[in-house]
C-alpha positions as a printed NumPy array, in Angstrom:
array([[ 42.994,  15.171, -33.754],
       [ 40.556,  12.937, -31.966],
       [ 42.729,  12.795, -28.79 ],
       [ 42.797,  16.604, -28.741],
       [ 38.985,  16.696, -29.187],
       [ 38.5  ,  14.194, -26.397],
       [ 40.82 ,  16.072, -24.069],
       [ 38.919,  19.34 , -24.849],
       [ 35.608,  17.624, -24.128],
       [ 36.823,  16.184, -20.944],
       [ 38.228,  19.586, -19.775],
       [ 34.837,  21.242, -20.5  ],
       [ 32.923,  18.509, -18.68 ],
       [ 35.107,  18.823, -15.611],
       [ 34.733,  22.621, -15.602],
       [ 31.006,  22.246, -15.826],
       [ 30.937,  19.78 , -12.96 ],
       [ 33.156,  21.726, -10.559],
       [ 30.693,  24.433,  -9.705],
       [ 28.059,  21.853,  -8.825],
       [ 30.515,  19.815,  -6.655],
       [ 31.735,  23.084,  -5.   ],
       [ 28.217,  24.232,  -4.233],
       [ 27.334,  20.882,  -2.602],
       [ 30.514,  21.092,  -0.488],
       [ 29.709,  24.58 ,   0.506],
       [ 26.14 ,  23.695,   1.427],
       [ 27.462,  20.864,   3.538],
       [ 29.416,  23.469,   5.635],
       [ 32.856,  23.099,   3.979],
       [ 35.05 ,  26.101,   4.65 ],
       [ 35.901,  28.297,   1.708],
       [ 39.449,  28.73 ,   2.839],
       [ 40.072,  25.072,   3.416],
       [ 38.406,  24.262,   0.02 ],
       [ 40.802,  26.664,  -1.647],
       [ 43.841,  25.162,   0.136],
       [ 42.834,  21.663,  -0.733],
       [ 42.2  ,  22.519,  -4.379],
       [ 45.693,  24.049,  -4.588],
       [ 47.383,  21.134,  -2.898],
       [ 45.766,  18.71 ,  -5.24 ],
       [ 46.754,  20.794,  -8.248],
       [ 50.437,  20.811,  -6.947],
       [ 50.5  ,  17.065,  -6.628],
       [ 48.884,  16.494, -10.047],
       [ 50.71 ,  19.087, -12.041],
       [ 53.917,  19.561, -10.226],
       [ 55.646,  16.377, -11.578],
       [ 54.738,  17.384, -15.155],
       [ 56.216,  20.862, -14.609],
       [ 59.372,  19.545, -13.069],
       [ 60.238,  16.91 , -15.661],
       [ 58.924,  18.51 , -18.828],
       [ 60.397,  21.934, -18.101],
       [ 63.687,  20.913, -16.584],
       [ 65.908,  22.471, -19.226],
       [ 63.849,  25.663, -19.64 ],
       [ 63.719,  26.448, -15.918],
       [ 65.174,  29.871, -14.98 ],
       [ 67.625,  30.024, -12.077],
       [ 66.105,  30.622,  -8.736],
       [ 66.34 ,  34.261,  -7.654],
       [ 64.633,  36.638,  -5.188],
       [ 62.772,  38.318,  -8.074],
       [ 61.427,  34.915,  -9.218],
       [ 60.289,  34.019,  -5.645],
       [ 58.511,  37.371,  -5.248],
       [ 56.697,  36.78 ,  -8.547],
       [ 55.784,  33.205,  -7.607],
       [ 54.346,  34.214,  -4.291],
       [ 52.463,  37.132,  -5.836],
       [ 51.049,  34.751,  -8.474],
       [ 50.059,  32.26 ,  -5.727],
       [ 48.311,  35.012,  -3.818],
       [ 46.488,  35.981,  -6.999],
       [ 45.351,  32.409,  -7.712],
       [ 44.204,  31.819,  -4.151],
       [ 42.427,  35.144,  -4.036],
       [ 40.609,  34.345,  -7.388],
       [ 39.593,  30.994,  -6.144],
       [ 38.396,  32.447,  -2.855],
       [ 36.266,  35.089,  -4.596],
       [ 34.889,  32.354,  -6.901],
       [ 33.779,  30.249,  -3.911],
       [ 32.16 ,  33.3  ,  -2.217],
       [ 30.321,  33.906,  -5.534],
       [ 29.362,  30.219,  -5.646],
       [ 28.088,  30.362,  -2.041],
       [ 25.796,  33.403,  -2.765],
       [ 24.694,  32.447,  -6.352],
       [ 23.706,  29.33 ,  -8.254],
       [ 26.321,  27.144, -10.152],
       [ 24.601,  28.125, -13.37 ],
       [ 25.079,  31.769, -12.712],
       [ 28.783,  31.353, -11.751],
       [ 29.491,  29.262, -14.872],
       [ 27.815,  31.898, -17.111],
       [ 29.759,  34.752, -15.563],
       [ 33.014,  32.74 , -15.58 ],
       [ 32.719,  32.401, -19.355],
       [ 32.672,  36.123, -19.818],
       [ 36.253,  36.579, -18.335],
       [ 38.043,  36.372, -21.694],
       [ 35.735,  39.006, -23.165],
       [ 36.416,  41.348, -20.172],
       [ 40.138,  40.653, -20.643],
       [ 39.985,  41.641, -24.257],
       [ 38.151,  44.866, -23.345],
       [ 40.73 ,  45.746, -20.739],
       [ 43.74 ,  44.925, -23.106],
       [ 42.097,  47.108, -25.744],
       [ 41.546,  49.954, -23.346],
       [ 45.245,  49.92 , -22.126],
       [ 46.583,  49.573, -25.694],
       [ 47.885,  46.123, -25.293],
       [ 45.542,  44.821, -27.979],
       [ 45.223,  46.639, -31.264],
       [ 41.66 ,  46.447, -32.773],
       [ 41.08 ,  47.092, -36.46 ],
       [ 37.429,  46.511, -37.236],
       [ 37.94 ,  46.641, -40.953],
       [ 39.543,  43.153, -40.728],
       [ 37.088,  40.243, -40.574],
       [ 38.826,  38.418, -37.732],
       [ 39.072,  41.592, -35.632],
       [ 35.475,  42.368, -36.317],
       [ 34.558,  38.821, -35.205],
       [ 36.456,  39.403, -31.985],
       [ 34.618,  42.609, -31.304],
       [ 31.192,  41.066, -32.102],
       [ 31.913,  38.04 , -29.899],
       [ 33.021,  40.234, -27.026],
       [ 29.864,  42.338, -27.313],
       [ 27.67 ,  39.147, -27.386],
       [ 29.552,  37.491, -24.515],
       [ 29.356,  40.553, -22.194],
       [ 25.72 ,  41.305, -23.303],
       [ 24.782,  37.725, -22.537],
       [ 26.358,  37.898, -19.095],
       [ 24.578,  41.17 , -18.364],
       [ 21.194,  39.754, -19.605],
       [ 21.741,  36.611, -17.432],
       [ 22.536,  38.82 , -14.383],
       [ 19.303,  40.839, -14.987],
       [ 17.211,  37.707, -15.32 ],
       [ 18.76 ,  36.223, -12.209],
       [ 18.191,  39.397, -10.234],
       [ 14.537,  39.579, -11.332],
       [ 13.999,  35.934, -10.203],
       [ 15.57 ,  36.613,  -6.798],
       [ 13.464,  39.842,  -6.312],
       [ 10.251,  38.006,  -7.29 ],
       [ 10.713,  35.188,  -4.764],
       [ 10.387,  35.568,  -1.038],
       [ 13.306,  33.544,  -0.137],
       [ 14.772,  34.052,   3.388],
       [ 18.402,  33.471,   4.227],
       [ 21.321,  33.818,   1.904],
       [ 19.8  ,  36.269,  -0.46 ],
       [ 18.77 ,  39.019,   1.92 ]])
């Protein structure tokens, strides 16, 4: 249990540090496209051997359908990371981290709207999900409003025009 807790703590620390490192790299003039490519190459070298050896028996046969899905997924991941870096360029790392944490709540709302997630607010766990979603999205909106009012009150010249 302690190993799991330490792993979770390490993951949270790394995901808190990444926006700061990314912002410093962007401020130094690092290209958003090159940053995304380097990030994906590092991920392939770090995670590829684990996927190859641990999933060797469960791997589906290579087909054209699988290749199309793989490249579409790769395009989606690269696009998401590119948009993340654009957001990081125009906003603070604190803002980006706060908005990134609302993604599961928005996913839950979309899944509920499309009927992929059934919501029964009479059950305690379902009610907790709904209340948590409302608080998460409400906190993100509140944070956006506070950030926008700070930006409007200051007379910064440059990136926020």
